[in-house]
Every structure is written in structure tokens, then in C-alpha cells.
C-alpha positions in Angstrom: 0.3 16.9 29.0 1.3 17.5 32.7 4.4 19.2 34.4 7.2 16.6 34.7 6.4 15.0 31.2 9.4 14.4 29.0 9.6 16.2 25.7 12.0 15.1 22.9 13.0 17.9 20.5 14.0 16.7 17.0 14.8 18.3 13.6 12.8 16.6 10.9 13.3 19.5 8.3 15.8 22.3 8.2 18.7 23.0 10.4 18.0 24.9 13.6 20.1 27.9 14.9 21.9 26.4 18.0 21.5 29.5 20.1 17.7 29.7 19.4 17.3 26.0 20.1 19.2 26.3 23.5 16.8 29.1 24.4 13.8 27.3 23.3 14.7 24.3 25.4 15.1 26.5 28.3 11.7 28.0 27.9 10.1 24.6 27.7 11.8 23.6 30.8 10.3 26.7 32.5 6.9 24.9 31.9 8.0 22.1 34.1 8.8 19.9 31.3 11.8 17.6 30.9 13.5 18.2 27.6 15.8 15.8 25.7 17.3 16.9 22.3 17.6 14.4 19.6 21.0 13.0 18.8 21.0 14.5 15.3 19.2 17.7 16.0 22.2 19.9 15.2 23.6 17.7 12.4 24.6 19.4 9.0 25.2 17.9 5.4 26.1 19.1 2.0 22.5 19.9 1.2 22.5 22.8 3.7 18.8 23.2 3.7 18.5 19.8 5.6 19.2 19.1 9.3 21.4 16.0 8.7 20.9 13.2 6.4 17.3 11.7 5.9 18.1 8.4 7.8 19.3 10.3 10.9 16.5 12.8 10.9 13.9 9.8 10.6 15.7 7.8 13.3 15.5 10.7 15.7 11.8 11.2 15.1 11.0 7.4 15.2 13.2 6.9 18.3 11.4 9.7 20.2 8.0 8.6 19.2 8.7 5.1 20.3 10.3 5.9 23.6 7.8 5.0 26.3 9.5 7.7 28.6 8.5 10.5 26.0 5.1 12.1 26.1 5.7 14.6 23.2 7.9 15.2 20.3 8.4 18.9 19.4 10.0 19.9 16.2 12.8 22.5 16.1 11.9 24.4 13.0 10.3 24.1 9.6 12.0 24.9 6.3 12.0 21.8 4.1 12.6 18.1 4.4 9.9 16.4 6.6 8.3 14.9 3.5 11.6 13.1 2.7 11.1 11.0 5.9 7.8 9.6 5.3 9.0 6.5 3.4 11.6 5.8 6.0 9.4 5.7 9.2 8.2 2.4 10.5 4.6 3.2 10.8 3.7 -0.1 12.5 6.2 0.5 15.2 5.0 4.1 15.7 1.4 2.9 15.7 2.2 0.4 18.5 3.8 3.2 20.6 0.4 4.7 21.2 -0.7 8.3 21.0 1.4 11.2 22.2 1.8 14.8 21.2 3.5 16.0 18.0 4.1 19.8 17.8 5.2 21.8 14.7 4.0 23.9 11.8 5.0 25.0 8.3 7.0 22.2 6.7 5.9 19.9 9.6 2.4 19.8 7.8 3.8 16.8 6.0 4.1 15.0 9.4 0.7 16.3 10.7 -1.1 14.9 7.6 0.9 11.6 7.6 0.4 11.0 11.3 -3.4 11.7 10.8 -3.5 9.0 7.9 -1.2 6.4 9.4 -1.7 6.7 13.3 -4.9 8.5 13.6 -3.8 10.7 16.3 -4.4 14.4 17.0 -1.4 16.7 16.5 -0.7 20.2 17.5 -0.1 23.0 14.9 1.9 25.5 16.8 5.3 27.4 17.3 8.4 25.4 17.3 11.4 25.2 19.8 14.1 27.0 17.6 11.9 29.8 16.2 11.8 33.5 17.1 8.3 33.6 18.6 9.5 31.2 21.4 13.2 31.6 21.5 13.9 35.4 21.0 16.4 36.8 23.4 13.8 39.1 24.9 11.4 36.3 25.6 8.6 34.6 24.0 5.9 36.5 22.2 3.3 36.7 25.0 0.1 35.5 23.1 2.0 32.7 21.4 3.4 31.5 24.7 0.0 31.6 26.4 -1.8 29.8 23.7 0.9 27.1 23.5 0.6 26.6 27.2 -3.1 26.3 27.1 -3.0 23.8 24.3 -0.4 21.5 25.8 -2.0 21.4 29.2 -5.6 20.8 27.9 -7.4 24.2 28.1 -10.0 24.8 25.4 -9.1 27.8 23.3 -10.9 30.3 21.0 -8.9 32.0 18.2 -10.3 35.2 16.8 -10.1 36.0 13.0 -10.3 39.3 11.3 -12.7 38.9 8.3 -15.5 36.6 7.1 -15.3 35.5 3.3 -18.5 33.4 3.6 -20.9 33.6 6.5 -22.1 30.7 8.6 -21.2 28.1 11.2 -19.6 24.7 10.8 -18.4 22.0 13.1 -15.9 19.2 12.4 -12.5 17.7 13.0 -9.9 20.2 11.9 -7.2 19.3 9.3 -4.8 20.9 7.2 -1.8 23.2 7.6 0.6 24.9 5.1 -1.0 25.1 1.6 2.2 24.4 -0.3 2.9 21.1 1.7 -0.7 20.1 1.3 -0.6 20.6 -2.5 2.7 18.7 -2.7 1.2 15.6 -1.1 -1.4 15.3 -3.8 -0.9 11.9 -5.7 0.8 10.4 -2.7 -0.6 7.8 -0.2 -0.8 10.8 2.2 -3.0 12.9 -0.1 -5.1 15.3 2.0 -8.8 15.0 2.2 -11.1 17.4 4.1 -14.4 15.3 3.6 -16.5 15.8 6.7 -13.9 18.2 8.2 -12.9 21.8 8.7 -10.0 22.7 6.5 -7.4 24.9 7.9 -4.8 26.6 5.4 -2.0 29.1 5.7 1.2 30.0 3.9 4.2 32.4 3.5 5.9 34.0 0.6 3.6 32.9 -2.1 2.2 35.2 -4.8 -1.7 35.2 -5.3 -1.3 33.3 -8.5 0.7 30.6 -6.9 -2.0 30.4 -4.2 -4.5 30.0 -7.0 -2.5 27.2 -8.5 -2.2 25.3 -5.3 -5.9 25.7 -4.4 -6.8 24.7 -7.9 -4.7 21.6 -7.7 -6.2 20.6 -4.4 -9.8 21.2 -5.8 -9.1 19.2 -8.8 -7.7 16.3 -6.7 -11.0 16.3 -4.7 -9.4 17.3 -1.4 -12.2 19.8 -0.7 -15.1 17.3 -1.6 -17.3 17.3 1.4 -15.5 19.8 3.4 -17.8 21.5 6.1 -15.9 24.8 6.5 -12.6 26.6 6.1 -10.5 28.4 8.6 -7.8 30.6 7.0 -4.6 31.5 9.0 -1.7 33.9 8.3 -0.5 34.8 4.7 2.7 36.6 5.5 4.5 38.1 2.5 1.7 36.8 0.2 0.6 40.2 -1.1 -3.2 40.5 -0.9 -4.4 36.8 -1.1 -8.1 37.4 -0.2 -9.4 38.0 -3.7 -8.1 34.6 -4.8 -9.0 32.8 -1.6 -12.7 34.0 -1.9 -12.7 33.1 -5.7 -11.4 29.7 -5.3 -13.0 28.7 -1.9 -16.0 30.8 -1.8 -17.9 28.8 -4.4 -17.8 25.6 -2.1 -20.9 26.9 -0.3 -19.4 26.5 3.2 -18.4 29.1 5.8 -15.0 30.7 5.2 -13.2 32.5 8.1 -10.1 34.4 7.4 -7.3 36.3 9.3 -6.6 33.9 12.1 -3.2 34.5 13.7 -2.3 30.9 13.1 0.7 29.8 10.9 3.6 32.2 10.3 4.2 35.7 11.7 3.6 36.9 15.2 1.6 35.9 17.2 1.3 32.2 16.4 -1.6 30.7 18.1 -1.7 26.9 18.7 -4.5 24.8 17.3 -5.2 21.0 17.4 -5.4 19.2 14.1 -7.4 15.9 14.3 -9.9 17.2 17.1 -13.2 18.9 16.8 -13.4 22.6 16.1 -16.3 25.1 15.4 -16.2 27.9 12.9 -18.5 30.7 13.8 -18.4 33.8 11.6 -20.9 35.7 13.7 -18.2 35.8 16.3 -15.4 35.7 13.8 -13.8 32.7 15.7 -12.5 29.2 15.4 -13.1 27.4 18.8 -11.2 24.2 19.7 -13.0 21.4 21.6 -10.6 19.4 23.8 -12.1 15.9 24.4 -11.3 12.3 23.5 -14.6 12.2 21.6 -13.2 14.8 19.2 -10.4 12.8 18.1 -10.0 11.7 14.4 -10.1 7.9 14.4 
């Protein structure tokens, strides 16, 4: 992206806090971006965990993606609901609109995975417009902000982890996101596959046995067949997940790097899904490679 580009902010999942959204928009404008907010971004409905009805949320997302004046679509927040939109989107029209940036995390994993399958475009896993790490009253969390700025404007990044579960080095296109969402997409046309890729996983508020169950589901569905390496992000309020992560993933025989500050919590570093990355456990790092040749097509 470049200063002066137009960003559309939409709510595909849960309802955003209006104050946080206003602050988030102001912060993005501080990067030199023009920001427009989707018509239904602050809608409400009887199912209060959704930001407006499905058709309105899908319309905002599709309209923004298909608008030639818009260079990027940023999501307000996660929560729940993005998966409900996948059958409502006109994928042919969105494919014809060409590539642009989609930014979000958590529940937005449903969109990351579907965009990869349907559109073949890289997407940015990072902090959202109406979340505390960007929109807190005292200002954005500094490491989160600098990482997002670098990712948006094309600077290569290296994210440091905290521990190694299986040593080694691996290169491949990065894919994945929130573990709960990835498991929920098994059996759909957007079922995740990490064949020939690096898998990125994170989650929040899940007990170790639930993490075990979701990993087992993905393993039995063949999602990890042919995976080249695994990068594990944050596991906020998940107890101590590392025993089950090592038990379920260590037997795959590929490098497993853990403790990356990507996902939930603070800081939230930004990483490109659908572009080449390198896991190097000697330096305990995940390095992104920013180049068109690194796109997943």
C-alpha cells in the first residue's frame, strides 16, 4: 500500500465498539490513508453477537472489495460471524475485482482461508480497527503499530518466538490462523490444507483438551498432510498448551516454532498469509518474504 490509498472498514463478525472504531479510523488516517466505513459497520440485530444481519455484512464486504477506488478492506473486530457470510458472497465478482489487502484476525480466519481458496490472494493477519491494541485511548501498542505499518507498506519483517518444540528450518507459503475457526471449516469447500506450506496456529480461551480435540480433527481430516513447518502464535487464557501442542504436532517430523506474538494479546504482530515465510528455530524466528513470487496462486 501507499499513503493516499483508500481503506474500507467493515464488520463481518461481531459488533464493534463505536468509540474504539472512531479512534481506530483516526489512527489509520494518521498513516496517510483515506478511510471509509461500511454502511452497516455499526448495525445491531437480535442476535447481539453479530454486527447486523448476514446479508448486510456480506454486502458491505463485497461492495468494498469490488470498489475500484478501495485498495484495502480492514475488519473492525473478530468475535463470531464471518463464516456465515461465505455462501452469500459473489466470488466471481470478487475475483474479477483483482487483488487487494484484507486485514483481520481471530474470527476473520474464515475469510483468510476462503479468500485463499476462492481468490488466491495473500491476506494480512493482524490487529483490527476497533481493537484495544490499535484503538486504546492512550494510543496504539507500539510494537503492534510498527509491525502493522511495516506489513502494509511492504517492509519485510522477522517475528521472534520464545521456544522451539521441534528444531529445524523450513520455507513455504504461510497459511492458517485461529485454530477454532480452522477446525470448524473441516468438511466444507474451504477446508484448510497445509500441504507444501507452513501452518500458523493460535487461539484464545481454550483448555488444553479442547486444543487437543481441534488438532486431532485437523490431523484426521488430512489438513497437515505434507506440511513443511509449523509456527505457533499466542495462546491467551489457554492454560499451558505446550504439552498438547508438542504431543499432537511434534510427531509430524517438521520444525515447530512456538511463542510468536501473533494472534491475541499484546503485542499483536502482523504476518502475511499466502506469502513465503521461513521458520528458523536456530534464531527462533519466522521471517516473511515480501515479493510477488511468494504469492499463493
